[in-house]
Residue frames relative to the residue before (quaternion, step in Angstrom):
aa qw qx qy qz dx dy dz
M 1.0000 0.0000 0.0000 0.0000 0.00 0.00 0.00
T 0.5229 -0.6327 0.4686 0.3267 3.54 -1.01 0.81
D 0.4757 -0.6813 0.4816 0.2787 3.56 -1.12 0.69
T 0.6257 0.5204 -0.3433 0.4688 3.61 1.26 -0.19
F 0.2403 -0.7781 0.5697 0.1111 3.52 -0.59 1.21
L 0.8185 0.0614 0.0272 0.5706 3.55 0.78 -1.07
S 0.0025 0.7572 -0.6528 -0.0220 3.53 -1.13 0.72
A 0.1144 0.7855 -0.5940 0.1309 3.56 -1.06 0.77
R 0.3686 -0.6326 0.5911 0.3385 3.49 -1.37 -0.29
W 0.1511 -0.7351 0.6529 0.1025 3.53 -1.05 0.89
E 0.0042 -0.8311 0.5532 -0.0572 3.57 -0.63 1.13
N 0.8647 0.1160 -0.0847 0.4813 3.52 -1.31 0.59
L 0.1184 0.8226 -0.5361 0.1481 3.52 0.68 1.20
I 0.1339 -0.7612 0.6318 0.0593 3.56 -0.85 1.05
M 0.0357 -0.7822 0.6220 -0.0024 3.56 -0.92 0.96
A 0.0796 -0.7614 0.6428 0.0257 3.58 -0.66 1.15
N 0.1465 -0.8536 0.5000 0.0001 3.54 -0.38 1.31
Y 0.1070 -0.8080 0.5794 -0.0066 3.53 -0.80 1.15
A 0.3742 -0.6797 0.5801 0.2478 3.57 -0.93 0.89
I 0.0307 -0.8207 0.5674 -0.0593 3.57 -0.86 0.97
D 0.5751 -0.5751 0.4567 0.3604 3.55 -1.17 0.63
P 0.4503 -0.7142 0.4545 0.2836 3.64 -0.62 1.00
E 0.5644 0.6049 -0.3919 0.4025 3.61 1.14 -0.48
I 0.6057 0.5574 -0.3563 0.4421 3.59 1.13 -0.59
L 0.7186 0.4756 -0.2460 0.4438 3.56 1.02 -0.83
K 0.5395 0.6805 -0.3963 0.2980 3.58 1.08 -0.60
P 0.6540 0.5065 -0.3513 0.4385 3.67 0.89 -0.66
Y 0.6867 0.4696 -0.2736 0.4827 3.60 1.21 -0.48
L 0.5087 0.6875 -0.3948 0.3357 3.57 1.31 -0.18
P 0.3858 -0.7093 0.5318 0.2555 3.62 -0.73 0.96
K 0.5665 -0.5888 0.4509 0.3594 3.56 -1.14 0.63
G 0.7801 0.3511 -0.2553 0.4506 3.57 -1.00 0.84
V 0.7142 0.3253 -0.2561 0.5644 3.60 1.26 0.00
E 0.2323 -0.7593 0.5908 0.1432 3.55 -1.26 0.36
L 0.6317 -0.5441 0.3903 0.3907 3.54 -1.23 0.44
D 0.2822 -0.7289 0.6014 0.1655 3.54 -1.16 0.74
F 0.2103 -0.8025 0.5541 0.0691 3.58 -0.89 0.99
Y 0.1077 -0.7386 0.6582 0.0984 3.53 -1.27 0.56
D 0.8208 -0.0737 -0.0156 0.5662 3.59 -0.60 1.16
D 0.6887 -0.5226 0.2578 0.4313 3.54 0.94 1.03
K 0.6407 0.4853 -0.3394 0.4887 3.59 1.19 0.46
T 0.2992 -0.6985 0.6107 0.2227 3.53 -1.25 0.55
Y 0.2003 -0.8022 0.5594 0.0583 3.54 -1.12 0.77
V 0.1364 -0.6873 0.6948 0.1619 3.46 -1.42 0.43
S 0.1916 -0.7787 0.5881 0.1053 3.56 -1.16 0.61
L 0.2588 -0.6936 0.6521 0.1639 3.52 -1.07 0.90
V 0.0846 -0.8445 0.5269 -0.0456 3.53 -0.49 1.28
G 0.0169 0.7608 -0.6487 -0.0102 3.54 -1.14 0.75
F 0.1808 0.7847 -0.5799 0.1238 3.57 -0.96 0.81
M 0.4848 -0.6382 0.5157 0.3028 3.53 -1.37 0.20
F 0.2193 -0.7163 0.6549 0.0999 3.51 -1.05 1.00
K 0.0700 0.8209 -0.5603 0.0853 3.63 -0.56 1.12
K 0.8485 0.1654 -0.1263 0.4866 3.54 -1.33 0.49
T 0.1776 0.8290 -0.5077 0.1534 3.54 0.95 0.93
S 0.0043 -0.7778 0.6280 -0.0263 3.55 -1.01 0.95
L 0.2092 -0.7338 0.6306 0.1422 3.54 -1.22 0.63
F 0.8227 -0.0592 -0.0307 0.5645 3.56 -0.67 1.16
H 0.6790 -0.5259 0.2491 0.4476 3.55 1.07 1.01
I 0.5708 0.5472 -0.4028 0.4610 3.61 1.21 0.34
P 0.4033 -0.7319 0.4866 0.2548 3.64 -0.51 1.11
I 0.3510 -0.7148 0.5671 0.2103 3.55 -1.16 0.70
P 0.2812 -0.7823 0.5248 0.1831 3.62 -0.33 1.14
F 0.8523 0.1800 -0.1739 0.4593 3.54 -1.17 0.86
L 0.7692 0.3300 -0.1811 0.5163 3.61 1.10 -0.58
G 0.4864 0.7315 -0.3870 0.2804 3.59 1.26 0.07
T 0.7486 0.2889 -0.1869 0.5668 3.60 1.25 -0.25
F 0.2609 0.7577 -0.5584 0.2146 3.58 -0.72 1.04
E 0.5172 -0.5922 0.5128 0.3446 3.53 -1.37 0.24
E 0.0752 -0.7450 0.6539 0.1082 3.54 -1.26 0.51
I 0.1053 -0.7443 0.6573 0.0534 3.53 -1.12 0.83
N 0.1183 0.8099 -0.5713 0.0601 3.61 -0.86 0.78
L 0.2556 -0.6984 0.6372 0.2023 3.50 -1.40 0.23
R 0.0379 0.8195 -0.5638 0.0956 3.57 -0.68 1.11
F 0.1418 -0.7605 0.6198 0.1317 3.52 -1.33 0.30
Y 0.5286 -0.7027 0.4323 0.1997 3.53 -1.30 0.48
V 0.0270 -0.8076 0.5855 -0.0643 3.52 -0.85 1.08
K 0.1549 -0.7551 0.6182 0.1536 3.52 -1.35 0.00
R 0.1938 -0.7475 0.6254 0.1122 3.51 -1.25 0.60
I 0.2217 -0.7917 0.5611 0.0964 3.55 -0.69 1.12
E 0.0039 -0.7771 0.6276 -0.0464 3.55 -0.80 1.13
G 0.8090 -0.1224 0.0456 0.5730 3.58 -0.24 1.24
N 0.7985 -0.2290 0.2053 0.5175 3.56 -0.66 -1.18
S 0.6360 0.5299 -0.3336 0.4509 3.60 1.25 0.03
I 0.2150 -0.7476 0.6168 0.1200 3.53 -1.24 0.62
K 0.1599 -0.7649 0.6202 0.0692 3.56 -0.80 1.08
R 0.1544 -0.7965 0.5805 0.0687 3.57 -0.56 1.16
G 0.0695 0.8240 -0.5514 0.1104 3.53 -0.79 1.05
V 0.4183 -0.6790 0.5455 0.2578 3.52 -1.38 -0.15
V 0.1975 -0.7162 0.6534 0.1451 3.50 -1.38 0.42
F 0.2902 -0.7732 0.5432 0.1514 3.56 -0.86 0.97
I 0.3604 -0.6895 0.5889 0.2188 3.53 -1.01 0.91
N 0.7644 -0.1622 0.1520 0.6052 3.54 1.00 -0.89
E 0.1122 -0.7626 0.6325 0.0761 3.56 -1.20 0.63
T 0.1672 -0.8134 0.5566 0.0271 3.54 -0.84 1.06
V 0.0404 0.7670 -0.6370 0.0652 3.55 -0.94 1.01
P 0.5528 -0.6473 0.4037 0.3352 3.63 -1.15 0.36
Y 0.7243 0.4550 -0.2396 0.4592 3.61 1.16 -0.45
K 0.4563 -0.6999 0.4829 0.2621 3.58 -0.77 1.05
A 0.6348 0.5448 -0.3383 0.4311 3.58 1.01 -0.75
V 0.6444 0.5086 -0.3157 0.4758 3.59 1.01 -0.79
A 0.6582 0.5030 -0.3090 0.4673 3.58 0.92 -0.90
W 0.6523 0.5187 -0.3196 0.4509 3.60 0.90 -0.89
L 0.6733 0.5071 -0.3027 0.4449 3.57 0.88 -0.96
A 0.6681 0.4983 -0.3047 0.4609 3.59 0.91 -0.90
N 0.6697 0.4906 -0.3036 0.4676 3.58 0.96 -0.82
K 0.6717 0.5108 -0.2965 0.4472 3.56 0.98 -0.85
L 0.7649 0.3884 -0.2046 0.4713 3.57 0.75 -1.05
Y 0.8157 0.2748 -0.1116 0.4967 3.58 0.91 -0.89
K 0.3664 -0.7613 0.4699 0.2557 3.59 1.30 0.04
E 0.3184 0.7487 -0.5105 0.2783 3.53 1.02 0.88
H 0.4981 -0.6528 0.4961 0.2823 3.58 -1.31 -0.19
Y 0.1628 0.8142 -0.5311 0.1687 3.56 0.65 1.18
I 0.0449 -0.7328 0.6742 0.0803 3.51 -1.30 0.54
A 0.2982 -0.7369 0.5784 0.1832 3.56 -1.25 0.47
I 0.1542 0.7512 -0.6248 0.1468 3.56 -0.71 1.16
P 0.6595 -0.5102 0.3474 0.4291 3.63 -1.17 0.33
T 0.0129 0.7776 -0.6281 0.0263 3.57 -1.05 0.85
K 0.0265 0.7790 -0.6263 -0.0168 3.55 -1.28 0.30
N 0.1972 -0.7836 0.5772 0.1178 3.56 -1.26 0.26
K 0.1229 -0.7283 0.6643 0.1149 3.49 -1.40 0.36
I 0.0657 0.7962 -0.5939 0.0949 3.58 -0.55 1.17
A 0.0381 0.7884 -0.6093 0.0759 3.57 -0.66 1.16
I 0.0406 -0.8079 0.5871 -0.0322 3.56 -0.65 1.17
T 0.0581 -0.7797 0.6235 0.0060 3.56 -0.84 1.05
N 0.7149 -0.4231 0.3240 0.4527 3.57 -1.28 -0.20
S 0.7828 0.3439 -0.1652 0.4916 3.58 1.17 -0.46
S 0.8250 0.1033 -0.0393 0.5542 3.61 1.14 -0.35
K 0.2184 -0.7172 0.6399 0.1688 3.50 -1.40 0.27
K 0.0897 -0.7634 0.6379 0.0474 3.54 -0.95 0.93
I 0.0021 -0.8106 0.5810 -0.0738 3.57 -0.57 1.22
K 0.0645 0.7925 -0.6020 0.0737 3.55 -0.86 0.98
Y 0.0886 -0.7684 0.6330 0.0308 3.55 -0.90 1.01
E 0.0834 -0.8042 0.5885 0.0043 3.54 -0.94 0.98
W 0.0023 0.7808 -0.6247 0.0053 3.56 -1.17 0.63
K 0.3024 -0.7838 0.5285 0.1219 3.55 -1.04 0.87
I 0.1330 0.7664 -0.6180 0.1143 3.54 -0.81 1.08
K 0.8278 0.0501 -0.1069 0.5484 3.56 -0.93 0.99
N 0.6654 -0.5492 0.2739 0.4250 3.54 0.98 1.03
E 0.6152 0.5153 -0.3484 0.4844 3.59 1.21 0.46
W 0.3103 -0.7311 0.5761 0.1930 3.55 -0.90 0.94
N 0.1667 -0.7550 0.6313 0.0610 3.54 -0.85 1.10
H 0.0143 -0.8184 0.5733 0.0363 3.58 -1.19 0.27
I 0.1102 -0.7058 0.6876 0.1301 3.45 -1.46 0.26
A 0.0225 0.8230 -0.5602 0.0913 3.58 -0.68 1.11
V 0.0542 -0.7926 0.6071 0.0182 3.55 -1.13 0.71
N 0.1878 -0.6985 0.6716 0.1606 3.47 -1.40 0.36
T 0.0106 0.8289 -0.5565 0.0552 3.60 -0.59 1.10
G 0.5421 -0.5395 0.5108 0.3926 3.49 -1.38 0.06
V 0.4977 -0.6674 0.4669 0.2980 3.58 -1.24 0.24
E 0.5157 0.6488 -0.4274 0.3612 3.59 1.22 -0.28
K 0.3336 -0.7257 0.5693 0.1947 3.55 -1.03 0.88
E 0.0784 -0.8137 0.5759 -0.0061 3.55 -0.74 1.09
Q 0.4651 -0.6531 0.5198 0.2948 3.53 -1.15 0.67
M 0.4810 -0.6376 0.5075 0.3234 3.56 -1.08 0.66
Q 0.4163 -0.7058 0.5169 0.2478 3.56 -1.00 0.84
L 0.5502 -0.6108 0.4561 0.3409 3.56 -1.06 0.74
G 0.8245 0.2148 -0.1762 0.4930 3.54 -0.91 0.93
S 0.5030 0.6708 -0.4146 0.3537 3.60 1.26 0.07
I 0.6364 -0.5016 0.4130 0.4158 3.55 -1.31 0.24
E 0.5939 0.5655 -0.3619 0.4433 3.60 1.09 -0.66
E 0.6634 0.4947 -0.3042 0.4718 3.56 0.92 -0.90
F 0.6428 0.5207 -0.3326 0.4527 3.59 0.90 -0.83
I 0.6968 0.4856 -0.2863 0.4435 3.59 0.79 -0.97
F 0.7786 0.3902 -0.1982 0.4497 3.58 0.78 -0.97
E 0.7101 0.4710 -0.2764 0.4445 3.60 1.06 -0.59
H 0.4452 0.5987 -0.5232 0.4118 3.55 0.70 1.18
Y 0.1179 -0.8747 0.4702 0.0008 3.54 -0.17 1.33
Y 0.6690 0.4630 -0.3040 0.4956 3.59 1.25 0.02
G 0.2275 -0.7318 0.6208 0.1651 3.52 -1.28 0.52
Y 0.1146 -0.7921 0.5978 0.0456 3.56 -0.99 0.87
T 0.1378 -0.8004 0.5830 0.0211 3.52 -0.90 1.03
K 0.3207 -0.7198 0.5853 0.1909 3.54 -0.97 0.92
V 0.2320 -0.7854 0.5621 0.1159 3.58 -0.29 1.27
N 0.7186 -0.2216 0.1548 0.6407 3.55 1.04 -0.94
N 0.7486 -0.4076 0.2598 0.4539 3.60 -1.22 -0.14
Q 0.7205 0.4328 -0.2423 0.4846 3.60 1.22 -0.39
H 0.8062 0.2560 -0.1017 0.5237 3.60 1.09 -0.60
S 0.0947 -0.7688 0.6317 0.0301 3.52 -1.18 0.78
Q 0.2068 -0.7565 0.6002 0.1572 3.54 -1.30 0.27
E 0.1999 -0.7669 0.6042 0.0832 3.52 -1.22 0.71
Y 0.0471 0.7653 -0.6418 0.0115 3.54 -1.10 0.77
K 0.3560 -0.7498 0.5276 0.1808 3.56 -1.23 0.46
V 0.1980 -0.7411 0.6336 0.1005 3.53 -1.10 0.90
N 0.1815 -0.8091 0.5562 0.0551 3.56 -0.77 1.09
H 0.2911 0.7217 -0.5983 0.1909 3.55 -0.88 0.98
P 0.5671 -0.5903 0.4326 0.3780 3.61 -1.16 0.42
R 0.6403 -0.4828 0.4120 0.4326 3.54 -1.32 0.16
W 0.3564 -0.7852 0.4727 0.1815 3.56 -0.64 1.12
Q 0.3649 -0.6643 0.6017 0.2520 3.49 -1.38 0.41
V 0.2884 -0.7754 0.5451 0.1360 3.56 -1.16 0.60
N 0.3242 -0.7019 0.5980 0.2109 3.51 -1.38 0.36
K 0.4975 -0.6519 0.4786 0.3137 3.57 -1.04 0.72
V 0.3168 -0.7493 0.5549 0.1742 3.58 -0.78 1.07
L 0.2574 -0.7843 0.5522 0.1167 3.57 -0.74 1.12
D 0.7553 -0.1877 0.1024 0.6195 3.57 1.09 -0.73
Y 0.1179 -0.7967 0.5910 0.0471 3.54 -1.26 0.37
E 0.1257 -0.7646 0.6265 0.0839 3.54 -1.34 0.29
I 0.0533 -0.7957 0.6033 -0.0072 3.57 -0.93 0.96
N 0.0589 0.7502 -0.6572 0.0432 3.55 -0.96 0.93
C 0.1937 0.7965 -0.5376 0.1975 3.56 -0.14 1.29
N 0.2901 -0.7113 0.6163 0.1734 3.54 -0.95 0.98
F 0.1943 -0.8388 0.4985 0.1005 3.56 0.27 1.29
E 0.6431 0.5300 -0.3441 0.4326 3.59 0.97 -0.72
A 0.6732 0.4857 -0.3017 0.4690 3.59 0.90 -0.86
M 0.7124 0.4621 -0.2581 0.4608 3.56 1.00 -0.82
Y 0.8589 0.1788 -0.0074 0.4798 3.55 0.77 -1.08
G 0.6297 -0.5733 0.3277 0.4091 3.58 1.26 0.07
A 0.7196 -0.4874 0.3035 0.3905 3.53 -1.33 0.39
D 0.5809 0.6037 -0.3825 0.3896 3.62 1.06 -0.63
F 0.7763 0.3365 -0.1654 0.5066 3.59 1.08 -0.70
S 0.3697 0.7657 -0.4694 0.2382 3.61 1.25 0.12
F 0.6153 0.5862 -0.3477 0.3961 3.60 1.07 -0.71
L 0.5600 0.6358 -0.3898 0.3608 3.60 1.15 -0.48
K 0.5376 0.6332 -0.4087 0.3781 3.59 1.16 -0.47
N 0.7680 0.3401 -0.1740 0.5140 3.58 1.09 -0.68
V 0.5897 0.5469 -0.3607 0.4722 3.56 1.29 0.39
Q 0.3891 -0.7074 0.5377 0.2430 3.57 -0.98 0.84
A 0.5145 -0.6404 0.4743 0.3167 3.56 -0.98 0.86
K 0.4970 -0.6509 0.4907 0.2975 3.56 -1.08 0.78
S 0.7814 -0.0837 0.0588 0.6156 3.56 1.14 -0.66
V 0.1242 -0.7370 0.6551 0.1105 3.53 -1.29 0.46
I 0.0008 -0.8174 0.5727 -0.0618 3.56 -0.65 1.13
V 0.1987 -0.7776 0.5909 0.0818 3.53 -1.20 0.61
A 0.1364 -0.7792 0.6088 0.0598 3.55 -0.93 0.96
E 0.5604 -0.6126 0.4497 0.3292 3.54 -1.13 0.73
G 0.3535 -0.7381 0.4970 0.2886 3.56 0.99 -0.88
S 0.1149 -0.7784 0.6168 0.0214 3.54 -1.37 0.01
P 0.6206 -0.4365 0.4309 0.4886 3.57 -1.27 -0.21
I 0.0815 -0.7778 0.6220 0.0398 3.57 -1.17 0.68
T 0.1045 -0.7434 0.6472 0.1326 3.53 -1.34 0.25
V 0.1996 -0.7425 0.6260 0.1301 3.53 -1.25 0.56
N 0.4362 -0.7184 0.4815 0.2486 3.55 -0.77 1.06
W 0.5013 -0.6542 0.4871 0.2888 3.54 -1.12 0.77
R 0.6871 0.4851 -0.3015 0.4491 3.57 0.85 -0.92
R 0.1076 -0.7729 0.6242 0.0379 3.52 -0.97 0.94
I 0.3273 -0.7257 0.5744 0.1905 3.53 -1.02 0.86
S 0.1739 -0.7664 0.6115 0.0923 3.57 -0.85 1.00
F 0.0849 0.7948 -0.5953 0.0819 3.58 -0.96 0.83
């Protein structure tokens, strides 16, 4: 069996990053990993992006291969001997299709829900306008940015590098067991964010622990061009 479970293109990724008390994240921490810090702070990111050309085991998914995903994630690391694996843990992932959510939850034991989503993406010679919307409790939420079109390399040691250079996913199966999987993609280029707007009912989407974020300004908002990605089929349980 091929080692590639999923392949797709991830495009126009928006990451709104919030510094957060690490004590809030500890109950969500899978066993065997620890929180990852940037400048002595832990972060959660509200993420929106386009999932395109999705295939499972190299077989394209008709009608369901392109969609928006919205998620809330935080950053962890797993130390194995002299190596450090940097990864993310998802509080919740949102897609528009029940079949996609069911499959991800069944196979990967993730935390997907299916609710209405939509996007508006307009790209000109001088700017990119990207907006992702999702509907919960009869309310449309959104995250939107206006960026330049120039592709820039991430600077070493930057917040952009910290946020994007986490290539592992960790899932809390239960209090005794965790799973690890790997996402493969090249180092991404970024676009300069000129302005942004966020309207998110964090409590409805992610629970009372994260409700305070509605009234907190993001520490940074960054945008990556994206690329083709693959997700390995084999998962390590520990």
